[in-house]
GUMARFI-62542 format. One record per residue (C-alpha): chain; y, z, x; residue number from 0. Coordinates in nm, 4 decimals, m for minus. Each point is the difference from the previous one (the first is absolute). Example, Ala and Ser with C-alpha at 12.3 -4.5 7.8 and 13.67 -1.06 7.14 Angstrom:
2
<site c="A" Y="m0.4500" Z="0.7800" X="1.2300" k="0"/>
<site c="A" Y="0.3440" Z="m0.0660" X="0.1370" k="1"/>
END
This chain:
359
<site c="A" Y="m1.6847" Z="0.2665" X="m0.2329" k="0"/>
<site c="A" Y="0.3692" Z="0.0691" X="0.0016" k="1"/>
<site c="A" Y="0.2260" Z="0.0925" X="m0.2774" k="2"/>
<site c="A" Y="m0.1621" Z="0.2288" X="m0.2426" k="3"/>
<site c="A" Y="0.2745" Z="0.1393" X="m0.2136" k="4"/>
<site c="A" Y="0.3396" Z="m0.1234" X="m0.1201" k="5"/>
<site c="A" Y="0.2625" Z="0.1651" X="m0.2167" k="6"/>
<site c="A" Y="0.3502" Z="m0.1571" X="m0.0999" k="7"/>
<site c="A" Y="0.2322" Z="0.1212" X="m0.2609" k="8"/>
<site c="A" Y="m0.2037" Z="m0.1341" X="m0.2892" k="9"/>
<site c="A" Y="m0.3641" Z="0.1243" X="0.0909" k="10"/>
<site c="A" Y="m0.2166" Z="0.0877" X="0.2317" k="11"/>
<site c="A" Y="m0.3742" Z="m0.1208" X="0.0980" k="12"/>
<site c="A" Y="m0.2752" Z="0.1420" X="0.2223" k="13"/>
<site c="A" Y="m0.3101" Z="m0.2087" X="0.1036" k="14"/>
<site c="A" Y="m0.1845" Z="0.1434" X="0.2866" k="15"/>
<site c="A" Y="m0.1956" Z="m0.3115" X="0.0815" k="16"/>
<site c="A" Y="0.3428" Z="m0.1841" X="0.0185" k="17"/>
<site c="A" Y="0.2806" Z="m0.1225" X="m0.2162" k="18"/>
<site c="A" Y="m0.1042" Z="m0.2956" X="m0.2219" k="19"/>
<site c="A" Y="m0.3641" Z="0.0271" X="0.0725" k="20"/>
<site c="A" Y="m0.2304" Z="0.0396" X="m0.3100" k="21"/>
<site c="A" Y="m0.1579" Z="0.3283" X="m0.0328" k="22"/>
<site c="A" Y="m0.3926" Z="m0.0207" X="0.0399" k="23"/>
<site c="A" Y="m0.2560" Z="0.2100" X="m0.1178" k="24"/>
<site c="A" Y="m0.1670" Z="m0.0610" X="0.3344" k="25"/>
<site c="A" Y="0.2807" Z="0.1695" X="0.2142" k="26"/>
<site c="A" Y="m0.0702" Z="0.3857" X="0.0192" k="27"/>
<site c="A" Y="0.3081" Z="0.1876" X="m0.1078" k="28"/>
<site c="A" Y="0.2325" Z="0.1732" X="0.2397" k="29"/>
<site c="A" Y="m0.0292" Z="0.3656" X="0.0465" k="30"/>
<site c="A" Y="0.3355" Z="0.1180" X="m0.0741" k="31"/>
<site c="A" Y="0.0328" Z="0.2383" X="0.2279" k="32"/>
<site c="A" Y="m0.1284" Z="m0.2408" X="0.2922" k="33"/>
<site c="A" Y="0.2791" Z="m0.0494" X="0.2602" k="34"/>
<site c="A" Y="0.1160" Z="m0.3512" X="0.0941" k="35"/>
<site c="A" Y="m0.0619" Z="0.0009" X="0.3811" k="36"/>
<site c="A" Y="0.2700" Z="m0.2849" X="0.0159" k="37"/>
<site c="A" Y="0.2695" Z="m0.0679" X="m0.2441" k="38"/>
<site c="A" Y="0.3576" Z="m0.1205" X="m0.0715" k="39"/>
<site c="A" Y="0.2685" Z="0.1135" X="m0.2359" k="40"/>
<site c="A" Y="0.2938" Z="m0.2312" X="m0.0381" k="41"/>
<site c="A" Y="0.3032" Z="0.0658" X="m0.2151" k="42"/>
<site c="A" Y="0.3034" Z="m0.2245" X="m0.0730" k="43"/>
<site c="A" Y="0.3422" Z="0.1323" X="m0.1073" k="44"/>
<site c="A" Y="0.3545" Z="m0.1075" X="m0.0446" k="45"/>
<site c="A" Y="0.2563" Z="0.1845" X="0.1945" k="46"/>
<site c="A" Y="0.2572" Z="0.1944" X="m0.2300" k="47"/>
<site c="A" Y="0.2490" Z="0.1714" X="0.2397" k="48"/>
<site c="A" Y="0.1528" Z="0.2031" X="m0.3305" k="49"/>
<site c="A" Y="m0.3212" Z="0.2017" X="m0.0398" k="50"/>
<site c="A" Y="m0.0540" Z="0.3454" X="0.1659" k="51"/>
<site c="A" Y="m0.3341" Z="0.1454" X="0.1476" k="52"/>
<site c="A" Y="m0.2915" Z="m0.1510" X="m0.1943" k="53"/>
<site c="A" Y="m0.3796" Z="m0.0239" X="0.0228" k="54"/>
<site c="A" Y="m0.0873" Z="m0.3742" X="m0.0420" k="55"/>
<site c="A" Y="m0.3422" Z="0.0969" X="m0.0155" k="56"/>
<site c="A" Y="m0.1207" Z="0.3412" X="m0.1144" k="57"/>
<site c="A" Y="m0.3595" Z="0.0533" X="m0.0154" k="58"/>
<site c="A" Y="m0.1669" Z="0.3547" X="m0.0346" k="59"/>
<site c="A" Y="m0.3395" Z="0.0705" X="m0.1271" k="60"/>
<site c="A" Y="m0.1537" Z="0.3465" X="m0.0070" k="61"/>
<site c="A" Y="m0.3579" Z="m0.0618" X="m0.1124" k="62"/>
<site c="A" Y="m0.2699" Z="0.0134" X="0.1666" k="63"/>
<site c="A" Y="0.2473" Z="0.0791" X="0.3002" k="64"/>
<site c="A" Y="0.3749" Z="m0.0020" X="0.0916" k="65"/>
<site c="A" Y="0.0816" Z="m0.3872" X="0.0582" k="66"/>
<site c="A" Y="0.3410" Z="m0.1365" X="0.0373" k="67"/>
<site c="A" Y="0.2016" Z="m0.2783" X="0.1291" k="68"/>
<site c="A" Y="0.3711" Z="m0.0211" X="m0.0100" k="69"/>
<site c="A" Y="0.2514" Z="m0.2671" X="0.1203" k="70"/>
<site c="A" Y="0.3543" Z="0.1311" X="m0.0007" k="71"/>
<site c="A" Y="0.3381" Z="m0.1619" X="0.0787" k="72"/>
<site c="A" Y="0.3005" Z="0.1991" X="0.0926" k="73"/>
<site c="A" Y="0.3627" Z="m0.1167" X="m0.0427" k="74"/>
<site c="A" Y="0.0189" Z="0.0076" X="0.3475" k="75"/>
<site c="A" Y="m0.2714" Z="m0.2877" X="0.0560" k="76"/>
<site c="A" Y="m0.2893" Z="0.2241" X="0.0898" k="77"/>
<site c="A" Y="m0.3219" Z="m0.0924" X="m0.1595" k="78"/>
<site c="A" Y="m0.2694" Z="0.2555" X="0.0325" k="79"/>
<site c="A" Y="m0.3660" Z="m0.0033" X="m0.0560" k="80"/>
<site c="A" Y="m0.1571" Z="0.3287" X="m0.1213" k="81"/>
<site c="A" Y="m0.3526" Z="0.0432" X="m0.0232" k="82"/>
<site c="A" Y="m0.2292" Z="0.2949" X="m0.0959" k="83"/>
<site c="A" Y="m0.3813" Z="0.0162" X="m0.0346" k="84"/>
<site c="A" Y="m0.1699" Z="0.3612" X="m0.0834" k="85"/>
<site c="A" Y="0.1623" Z="0.2329" X="0.2920" k="86"/>
<site c="A" Y="0.1413" Z="m0.2742" X="0.1978" k="87"/>
<site c="A" Y="0.3217" Z="m0.1656" X="m0.0069" k="88"/>
<site c="A" Y="0.1774" Z="m0.2830" X="0.1831" k="89"/>
<site c="A" Y="0.3775" Z="m0.1409" X="0.0288" k="90"/>
<site c="A" Y="0.1540" Z="m0.2891" X="0.1655" k="91"/>
<site c="A" Y="0.3310" Z="m0.1658" X="m0.0401" k="92"/>
<site c="A" Y="0.1906" Z="m0.3332" X="0.0764" k="93"/>
<site c="A" Y="0.3665" Z="m0.0422" X="0.0227" k="94"/>
<site c="A" Y="0.0680" Z="m0.3276" X="m0.1937" k="95"/>
<site c="A" Y="0.3927" Z="0.0439" X="m0.0092" k="96"/>
<site c="A" Y="0.2424" Z="m0.1204" X="m0.2425" k="97"/>
<site c="A" Y="m0.1145" Z="m0.2952" X="m0.2134" k="98"/>
<site c="A" Y="0.1721" Z="m0.2554" X="m0.2049" k="99"/>
<site c="A" Y="0.0031" Z="0.0679" X="m0.3769" k="100"/>
<site c="A" Y="m0.2963" Z="m0.1929" X="m0.1474" k="101"/>
<site c="A" Y="m0.1677" Z="m0.0669" X="0.3257" k="102"/>
<site c="A" Y="m0.3852" Z="m0.0237" X="m0.0097" k="103"/>
<site c="A" Y="m0.1848" Z="0.2757" X="0.2299" k="104"/>
<site c="A" Y="m0.3965" Z="m0.0127" X="0.0424" k="105"/>
<site c="A" Y="m0.1427" Z="0.3239" X="0.1052" k="106"/>
<site c="A" Y="m0.3652" Z="0.0025" X="0.1474" k="107"/>
<site c="A" Y="m0.2505" Z="0.2896" X="0.0622" k="108"/>
<site c="A" Y="m0.2979" Z="m0.1094" X="0.1569" k="109"/>
<site c="A" Y="m0.2935" Z="0.1986" X="0.1552" k="110"/>
<site c="A" Y="m0.3234" Z="m0.0305" X="0.1886" k="111"/>
<site c="A" Y="m0.1537" Z="0.3456" X="m0.0100" k="112"/>
<site c="A" Y="m0.2987" Z="m0.0904" X="0.2228" k="113"/>
<site c="A" Y="0.2380" Z="m0.0856" X="0.2750" k="114"/>
<site c="A" Y="0.2505" Z="0.2701" X="m0.0897" k="115"/>
<site c="A" Y="0.2915" Z="m0.2263" X="0.0066" k="116"/>
<site c="A" Y="0.2471" Z="m0.1151" X="m0.2856" k="117"/>
<site c="A" Y="0.3456" Z="m0.1187" X="m0.0176" k="118"/>
<site c="A" Y="0.3097" Z="0.0429" X="m0.2372" k="119"/>
<site c="A" Y="0.2061" Z="m0.3168" X="m0.0183" k="120"/>
<site c="A" Y="0.3082" Z="m0.1533" X="m0.1745" k="121"/>
<site c="A" Y="0.0653" Z="m0.3492" X="0.0047" k="122"/>
<site c="A" Y="0.3446" Z="m0.1236" X="m0.0789" k="123"/>
<site c="A" Y="m0.0441" Z="m0.3910" X="m0.0852" k="124"/>
<site c="A" Y="0.3443" Z="m0.0662" X="m0.0582" k="125"/>
<site c="A" Y="0.0682" Z="0.1254" X="0.3567" k="126"/>
<site c="A" Y="m0.3317" Z="m0.1518" X="0.1849" k="127"/>
<site c="A" Y="m0.0485" Z="0.3723" X="0.1208" k="128"/>
<site c="A" Y="m0.2975" Z="0.2250" X="m0.0177" k="129"/>
<site c="A" Y="0.0286" Z="0.3870" X="0.0733" k="130"/>
<site c="A" Y="m0.3613" Z="0.1663" X="0.0987" k="131"/>
<site c="A" Y="m0.1354" Z="0.3400" X="0.0915" k="132"/>
<site c="A" Y="m0.3402" Z="0.0557" X="0.0964" k="133"/>
<site c="A" Y="m0.1675" Z="0.2946" X="m0.1625" k="134"/>
<site c="A" Y="m0.2898" Z="0.1982" X="0.1948" k="135"/>
<site c="A" Y="m0.3006" Z="0.0996" X="m0.2100" k="136"/>
<site c="A" Y="0.1535" Z="m0.1043" X="m0.3533" k="137"/>
<site c="A" Y="m0.1344" Z="0.1224" X="m0.3158" k="138"/>
<site c="A" Y="m0.1890" Z="m0.2579" X="m0.1996" k="139"/>
<site c="A" Y="0.0137" Z="m0.0206" X="m0.3724" k="140"/>
<site c="A" Y="m0.3108" Z="0.0022" X="m0.2124" k="141"/>
<site c="A" Y="m0.0961" Z="m0.2313" X="m0.2634" k="142"/>
<site c="A" Y="0.0904" Z="0.2869" X="m0.2781" k="143"/>
<site c="A" Y="0.3575" Z="m0.0217" X="0.1640" k="144"/>
<site c="A" Y="0.0201" Z="m0.3628" X="m0.0165" k="145"/>
<site c="A" Y="m0.0997" Z="m0.0116" X="m0.3542" k="146"/>
<site c="A" Y="0.2487" Z="0.2615" X="m0.1042" k="147"/>
<site c="A" Y="0.2729" Z="m0.1318" X="0.2076" k="148"/>
<site c="A" Y="m0.0515" Z="m0.3440" X="m0.2028" k="149"/>
<site c="A" Y="m0.0528" Z="0.1157" X="m0.3478" k="150"/>
<site c="A" Y="0.1649" Z="0.3364" X="m0.0454" k="151"/>
<site c="A" Y="0.3489" Z="0.0459" X="m0.0417" k="152"/>
<site c="A" Y="m0.0422" Z="0.3834" X="m0.0703" k="153"/>
<site c="A" Y="m0.1650" Z="0.0438" X="0.3462" k="154"/>
<site c="A" Y="0.1967" Z="m0.2687" X="0.1850" k="155"/>
<site c="A" Y="0.3340" Z="m0.0889" X="m0.0688" k="156"/>
<site c="A" Y="0.2132" Z="m0.2969" X="0.0918" k="157"/>
<site c="A" Y="0.3886" Z="m0.0178" X="0.0086" k="158"/>
<site c="A" Y="0.1586" Z="m0.2789" X="m0.2152" k="159"/>
<site c="A" Y="0.0650" Z="m0.2096" X="0.3236" k="160"/>
<site c="A" Y="m0.3212" Z="m0.0049" X="0.1273" k="161"/>
<site c="A" Y="m0.1551" Z="m0.3640" X="m0.0885" k="162"/>
<site c="A" Y="m0.3594" Z="0.0864" X="0.0959" k="163"/>
<site c="A" Y="m0.2334" Z="0.2102" X="0.1752" k="164"/>
<site c="A" Y="m0.3315" Z="m0.1541" X="0.1262" k="165"/>
<site c="A" Y="m0.3020" Z="0.1327" X="0.1817" k="166"/>
<site c="A" Y="m0.2508" Z="m0.1820" X="0.2156" k="167"/>
<site c="A" Y="m0.3484" Z="0.1331" X="0.1648" k="168"/>
<site c="A" Y="0.0887" Z="m0.1687" X="0.3197" k="169"/>
<site c="A" Y="0.2757" Z="0.0150" X="0.2585" k="170"/>
<site c="A" Y="0.2555" Z="m0.2531" X="m0.0950" k="171"/>
<site c="A" Y="0.2435" Z="m0.1568" X="0.2614" k="172"/>
<site c="A" Y="0.3789" Z="0.0886" X="m0.0244" k="173"/>
<site c="A" Y="0.2791" Z="m0.2234" X="0.1101" k="174"/>
<site c="A" Y="0.0741" Z="m0.3680" X="m0.1034" k="175"/>
<site c="A" Y="m0.3306" Z="m0.1446" X="m0.1585" k="176"/>
<site c="A" Y="m0.1357" Z="m0.2940" X="m0.1424" k="177"/>
<site c="A" Y="0.2079" Z="m0.2074" X="m0.2403" k="178"/>
<site c="A" Y="m0.1723" Z="m0.3384" X="m0.1001" k="179"/>
<site c="A" Y="m0.2076" Z="m0.0309" X="m0.2941" k="180"/>
<site c="A" Y="m0.3622" Z="m0.1475" X="0.0170" k="181"/>
<site c="A" Y="0.1004" Z="m0.3511" X="m0.1516" k="182"/>
<site c="A" Y="0.2308" Z="m0.1074" X="0.2803" k="183"/>
<site c="A" Y="m0.0623" Z="m0.2814" X="0.1945" k="184"/>
<site c="A" Y="0.1118" Z="m0.0339" X="0.3755" k="185"/>
<site c="A" Y="0.0752" Z="m0.3319" X="0.1746" k="186"/>
<site c="A" Y="m0.2067" Z="m0.0345" X="0.3148" k="187"/>
<site c="A" Y="m0.0597" Z="m0.2636" X="0.2688" k="188"/>
<site c="A" Y="m0.3357" Z="m0.0706" X="m0.1924" k="189"/>
<site c="A" Y="0.1982" Z="m0.0018" X="m0.3441" k="190"/>
<site c="A" Y="0.0530" Z="0.2335" X="m0.2735" k="191"/>
<site c="A" Y="m0.2264" Z="0.3118" X="0.0016" k="192"/>
<site c="A" Y="m0.0141" Z="0.2822" X="m0.2385" k="193"/>
<site c="A" Y="0.1508" Z="0.3079" X="0.1561" k="194"/>
<site c="A" Y="m0.3215" Z="0.1847" X="m0.0130" k="195"/>
<site c="A" Y="m0.1895" Z="m0.2616" X="0.2007" k="196"/>
<site c="A" Y="0.2378" Z="m0.0243" X="0.2795" k="197"/>
<site c="A" Y="m0.1952" Z="0.0221" X="0.3276" k="198"/>
<site c="A" Y="0.1080" Z="0.2071" X="0.3270" k="199"/>
<site c="A" Y="0.1543" Z="m0.2816" X="0.2346" k="200"/>
<site c="A" Y="0.0759" Z="m0.2351" X="m0.2655" k="201"/>
<site c="A" Y="0.3033" Z="m0.1870" X="0.0591" k="202"/>
<site c="A" Y="0.2795" Z="0.0658" X="m0.2840" k="203"/>
<site c="A" Y="0.2764" Z="m0.2205" X="m0.0730" k="204"/>
<site c="A" Y="0.3544" Z="0.1406" X="0.0161" k="205"/>
<site c="A" Y="0.3252" Z="m0.0662" X="m0.1989" k="206"/>
<site c="A" Y="0.1758" Z="m0.0962" X="0.3450" k="207"/>
<site c="A" Y="m0.2501" Z="m0.3192" X="0.0507" k="208"/>
<site c="A" Y="m0.1802" Z="0.1946" X="0.2536" k="209"/>
<site c="A" Y="m0.3547" Z="0.1922" X="0.0026" k="210"/>
<site c="A" Y="m0.1348" Z="0.3440" X="0.0452" k="211"/>
<site c="A" Y="m0.3180" Z="0.1727" X="0.0411" k="212"/>
<site c="A" Y="m0.1763" Z="0.2239" X="m0.2348" k="213"/>
<site c="A" Y="m0.0736" Z="0.3285" X="0.1883" k="214"/>
<site c="A" Y="m0.0955" Z="0.2262" X="m0.2844" k="215"/>
<site c="A" Y="m0.0646" Z="m0.0596" X="m0.3694" k="216"/>
<site c="A" Y="m0.0353" Z="0.3086" X="m0.2461" k="217"/>
<site c="A" Y="m0.0027" Z="0.1226" X="m0.3460" k="218"/>
<site c="A" Y="0.0926" Z="0.3257" X="m0.1433" k="219"/>
<site c="A" Y="m0.0557" Z="0.1108" X="m0.3678" k="220"/>
<site c="A" Y="0.3076" Z="0.2047" X="m0.1408" k="221"/>
<site c="A" Y="0.0776" Z="0.1464" X="m0.3298" k="222"/>
<site c="A" Y="0.1669" Z="m0.2137" X="m0.2429" k="223"/>
<site c="A" Y="0.2826" Z="0.2010" X="m0.0800" k="224"/>
<site c="A" Y="0.3620" Z="0.0329" X="0.1398" k="225"/>
<site c="A" Y="0.0813" Z="m0.2060" X="0.2825" k="226"/>
<site c="A" Y="m0.3425" Z="m0.1123" X="0.0524" k="227"/>
<site c="A" Y="m0.0384" Z="m0.1491" X="m0.3438" k="228"/>
<site c="A" Y="m0.0690" Z="m0.3855" X="0.0403" k="229"/>
<site c="A" Y="0.2794" Z="m0.2446" X="m0.0596" k="230"/>
<site c="A" Y="m0.0514" Z="m0.3741" X="m0.1193" k="231"/>
<site c="A" Y="0.2089" Z="m0.2572" X="0.1704" k="232"/>
<site c="A" Y="m0.0088" Z="m0.2963" X="m0.2321" k="233"/>
<site c="A" Y="m0.0406" Z="m0.3722" X="0.0658" k="234"/>
<site c="A" Y="0.2220" Z="m0.2068" X="0.0711" k="235"/>
<site c="A" Y="0.2451" Z="0.2735" X="0.1028" k="236"/>
<site c="A" Y="0.0490" Z="0.0806" X="0.3734" k="237"/>
<site c="A" Y="m0.1759" Z="m0.3724" X="0.0690" k="238"/>
<site c="A" Y="m0.3366" Z="0.1662" X="m0.1147" k="239"/>
<site c="A" Y="m0.2946" Z="m0.2380" X="m0.0801" k="240"/>
<site c="A" Y="m0.1275" Z="0.2578" X="m0.2525" k="241"/>
<site c="A" Y="0.0578" Z="0.3409" X="m0.0998" k="242"/>
<site c="A" Y="m0.0451" Z="0.2598" X="0.3116" k="243"/>
<site c="A" Y="m0.0992" Z="0.3717" X="m0.0421" k="244"/>
<site c="A" Y="0.1921" Z="0.2391" X="0.2462" k="245"/>
<site c="A" Y="0.0900" Z="0.3558" X="0.0283" k="246"/>
<site c="A" Y="0.3602" Z="0.0897" X="m0.0297" k="247"/>
<site c="A" Y="0.0491" Z="0.0588" X="0.3529" k="248"/>
<site c="A" Y="m0.0851" Z="m0.3615" X="0.1089" k="249"/>
<site c="A" Y="0.2937" Z="m0.1671" X="0.1577" k="250"/>
<site c="A" Y="0.0883" Z="m0.3733" X="m0.0579" k="251"/>
<site c="A" Y="0.2328" Z="m0.2135" X="0.1789" k="252"/>
<site c="A" Y="0.2944" Z="m0.1435" X="m0.1939" k="253"/>
<site c="A" Y="0.2569" Z="m0.2697" X="0.1139" k="254"/>
<site c="A" Y="0.2258" Z="m0.2795" X="m0.1465" k="255"/>
<site c="A" Y="0.3796" Z="m0.0018" X="m0.0668" k="256"/>
<site c="A" Y="0.0151" Z="0.3028" X="m0.2346" k="257"/>
<site c="A" Y="m0.1421" Z="0.2203" X="0.2610" k="258"/>
<site c="A" Y="0.2502" Z="m0.1430" X="0.2571" k="259"/>
<site c="A" Y="0.2668" Z="0.0424" X="m0.2296" k="260"/>
<site c="A" Y="m0.0878" Z="0.3663" X="m0.0784" k="261"/>
<site c="A" Y="m0.1306" Z="0.1402" X="0.3240" k="262"/>
<site c="A" Y="0.1406" Z="m0.2193" X="0.2749" k="263"/>
<site c="A" Y="m0.3307" Z="m0.0890" X="0.1160" k="264"/>
<site c="A" Y="m0.2402" Z="m0.3041" X="m0.0081" k="265"/>
<site c="A" Y="m0.2896" Z="0.2058" X="m0.1028" k="266"/>
<site c="A" Y="m0.0910" Z="0.3501" X="m0.1184" k="267"/>
<site c="A" Y="m0.2880" Z="0.2020" X="m0.0772" k="268"/>
<site c="A" Y="m0.0447" Z="0.2532" X="m0.3086" k="269"/>
<site c="A" Y="m0.2527" Z="0.2120" X="m0.1646" k="270"/>
<site c="A" Y="m0.1613" Z="m0.2024" X="m0.3345" k="271"/>
<site c="A" Y="0.0620" Z="0.3209" X="m0.1848" k="272"/>
<site c="A" Y="0.3692" Z="m0.0476" X="0.0318" k="273"/>
<site c="A" Y="m0.0033" Z="m0.3604" X="m0.1662" k="274"/>
<site c="A" Y="m0.2293" Z="0.1024" X="m0.3082" k="275"/>
<site c="A" Y="0.2063" Z="m0.1247" X="m0.2782" k="276"/>
<site c="A" Y="m0.2778" Z="m0.0727" X="m0.2409" k="277"/>
<site c="A" Y="m0.0140" Z="m0.3649" X="0.0176" k="278"/>
<site c="A" Y="m0.0478" Z="m0.1339" X="0.3437" k="279"/>
<site c="A" Y="m0.1874" Z="0.3593" X="0.0916" k="280"/>
<site c="A" Y="m0.1739" Z="0.1947" X="m0.2471" k="281"/>
<site c="A" Y="m0.1837" Z="0.3339" X="m0.0184" k="282"/>
<site c="A" Y="m0.3831" Z="m0.0728" X="m0.0055" k="283"/>
<site c="A" Y="m0.2007" Z="0.1470" X="m0.2720" k="284"/>
<site c="A" Y="m0.1274" Z="0.3669" X="0.0603" k="285"/>
<site c="A" Y="m0.2908" Z="0.0869" X="0.1865" k="286"/>
<site c="A" Y="m0.1044" Z="0.2949" X="0.1755" k="287"/>
<site c="A" Y="m0.0552" Z="m0.1349" X="0.3547" k="288"/>
<site c="A" Y="0.1189" Z="m0.2981" X="0.1819" k="289"/>
<site c="A" Y="m0.1293" Z="m0.1568" X="0.3268" k="290"/>
<site c="A" Y="0.2331" Z="m0.1596" X="0.2302" k="291"/>
<site c="A" Y="m0.0314" Z="m0.2058" X="0.3319" k="292"/>
<site c="A" Y="0.1879" Z="m0.0186" X="0.3168" k="293"/>
<site c="A" Y="0.0095" Z="m0.2048" X="0.3057" k="294"/>
<site c="A" Y="0.1073" Z="0.1011" X="0.3622" k="295"/>
<site c="A" Y="0.0704" Z="m0.2904" X="0.2044" k="296"/>
<site c="A" Y="0.0684" Z="m0.0361" X="0.3964" k="297"/>
<site c="A" Y="0.3952" Z="m0.0235" X="m0.1045" k="298"/>
<site c="A" Y="0.1907" Z="0.1356" X="m0.3061" k="299"/>
<site c="A" Y="0.0573" Z="m0.3004" X="m0.2122" k="300"/>
<site c="A" Y="0.0724" Z="m0.1615" X="m0.3333" k="301"/>
<site c="A" Y="m0.2910" Z="m0.1966" X="m0.1183" k="302"/>
<site c="A" Y="m0.0709" Z="m0.2207" X="m0.3143" k="303"/>
<site c="A" Y="m0.2061" Z="0.1951" X="m0.2846" k="304"/>
<site c="A" Y="m0.0802" Z="m0.2031" X="m0.2895" k="305"/>
<site c="A" Y="0.3291" Z="m0.1827" X="0.0646" k="306"/>
<site c="A" Y="0.2455" Z="0.3025" X="0.0327" k="307"/>
<site c="A" Y="0.1582" Z="0.0918" X="0.3472" k="308"/>
<site c="A" Y="m0.1752" Z="0.3520" X="0.0358" k="309"/>
<site c="A" Y="0.0591" Z="0.2598" X="0.2959" k="310"/>
<site c="A" Y="m0.3262" Z="0.0850" X="0.1919" k="311"/>
<site c="A" Y="m0.0752" Z="0.3446" X="0.0936" k="312"/>
<site c="A" Y="0.2419" Z="0.1453" X="0.2239" k="313"/>
<site c="A" Y="m0.1804" Z="0.2679" X="0.2492" k="314"/>
<site c="A" Y="0.2978" Z="0.0901" X="0.1963" k="315"/>
<site c="A" Y="0.0634" Z="0.2993" X="m0.1883" k="316"/>
<site c="A" Y="m0.3596" Z="0.1246" X="0.0853" k="317"/>
<site c="A" Y="0.0273" Z="m0.0973" X="0.3588" k="318"/>
<site c="A" Y="0.3406" Z="0.1726" X="0.0524" k="319"/>
<site c="A" Y="m0.1642" Z="0.3307" X="m0.1511" k="320"/>
<site c="A" Y="m0.3373" Z="0.0664" X="0.2019" k="321"/>
<site c="A" Y="m0.0357" Z="0.3192" X="m0.2466" k="322"/>
<site c="A" Y="m0.0059" Z="m0.2203" X="m0.2893" k="323"/>
<site c="A" Y="m0.2100" Z="m0.2643" X="0.1004" k="324"/>
<site c="A" Y="m0.3357" Z="0.1989" X="m0.0160" k="325"/>
<site c="A" Y="0.0629" Z="0.0944" X="m0.3632" k="326"/>
<site c="A" Y="0.1172" Z="m0.3605" X="m0.0899" k="327"/>
<site c="A" Y="m0.1652" Z="m0.3090" X="m0.1694" k="328"/>
<site c="A" Y="m0.0311" Z="m0.1558" X="0.3627" k="329"/>
<site c="A" Y="m0.2024" Z="0.3554" X="0.1196" k="330"/>
<site c="A" Y="m0.3058" Z="m0.2126" X="0.0863" k="331"/>
<site c="A" Y="0.1322" Z="m0.3037" X="0.1522" k="332"/>
<site c="A" Y="m0.0288" Z="m0.0220" X="0.3908" k="333"/>
<site c="A" Y="0.3290" Z="0.0935" X="0.1565" k="334"/>
<site c="A" Y="m0.0122" Z="m0.2918" X="0.2338" k="335"/>
<site c="A" Y="0.0160" Z="m0.2202" X="m0.2904" k="336"/>
<site c="A" Y="0.3250" Z="0.1042" X="m0.1445" k="337"/>
<site c="A" Y="0.2825" Z="m0.2062" X="0.0491" k="338"/>
<site c="A" Y="0.2770" Z="0.1323" X="0.1934" k="339"/>
<site c="A" Y="0.2746" Z="m0.2680" X="m0.0561" k="340"/>
<site c="A" Y="0.3208" Z="0.0489" X="m0.1999" k="341"/>
<site c="A" Y="0.0534" Z="0.0208" X="m0.3680" k="342"/>
<site c="A" Y="0.1155" Z="m0.3219" X="m0.1818" k="343"/>
<site c="A" Y="0.3949" Z="0.1049" X="0.0417" k="344"/>
<site c="A" Y="0.0451" Z="m0.1187" X="m0.3494" k="345"/>
<site c="A" Y="0.2509" Z="0.2104" X="m0.2080" k="346"/>
<site c="A" Y="m0.1840" Z="0.1955" X="m0.2930" k="347"/>
<site c="A" Y="0.1749" Z="0.0877" X="m0.3173" k="348"/>
<site c="A" Y="0.0184" Z="0.3310" X="m0.1630" k="349"/>
<site c="A" Y="m0.0266" Z="0.0483" X="m0.3531" k="350"/>
<site c="A" Y="0.3566" Z="m0.0143" X="m0.0876" k="351"/>
<site c="A" Y="0.0641" Z="m0.3213" X="0.1766" k="352"/>
<site c="A" Y="m0.3081" Z="m0.1846" X="m0.1216" k="353"/>
<site c="A" Y="0.1406" Z="0.0792" X="m0.3719" k="354"/>
<site c="A" Y="0.2521" Z="m0.2746" X="0.0714" k="355"/>
<site c="A" Y="m0.2944" Z="m0.2427" X="0.0232" k="356"/>
<site c="A" Y="m0.1941" Z="0.1149" X="m0.2932" k="357"/>
<site c="A" Y="0.2850" Z="m0.0675" X="m0.2328" k="358"/>
END
């Protein structure tokens, strides 16, 4: 299982056997007072520098015992996690600094109670940066806590700038993640192959006319809200042979006279979300959870995926930070297989720059 609770600005849902899974009479009900030995709480919010100190999430329950979890953001950019359980309390903070107005921030609290380890992490996708602090002996949530956070506006309050909060019964990775939808087709030396069926060691064709070897293929399920919500890139735009489902963080390669005129570069990369115009790129229908795939090649490259020029996973951010790698999507990848070469060296547009292309 993975994600079991999701709450956004419209509604909340809780399913102890997994979001989107049908409830079955053959599945024994969860004891609400049973603790999740492992779990993840993830929250997305838009930064607003004009607001003062506020609790992004404030959960306090007093029955059958005191249980609390508060994520607080101070004007100086200090993000604090405050937890209480009966007589026990814990506090941890991270300094996220000044952010741009409207910038997306992901906050993750994950715990592994049997191993007595946990993390508080902040992902800043617009900066390709992750801040992380480890938590010794973290306080786990119980099923009652999860259900109340997902469904009770009186017991668990969210600030208006919070886009969603989701909870999993597994330790989910932090940092850059999977971004390519399950219907994608990758060009290999053996012909077109669905991304979920690419084999380790298989030779992948690259946009520069070369080849690269697949060293890791993985998938990741994410709450389909906020910046994790899927986007549909429509055929025939971007050279697509047919529609392609991607996460908003997936980068694509763009080139041509317009790119060269506007940016003085032969080619550039940008996140798909910056080009969402309701025509070439659409918001996909609502769902609770979306599964994405990703490839790590023996070199960072642009690869044809369903006809579009798509950026492969860049592990350089993880290889530069040995503290982040064990908590990332590549945590189980053999270290000797991690590519050590340089990144692409192609200019990456920010949101305000990409707006000129979306017009």
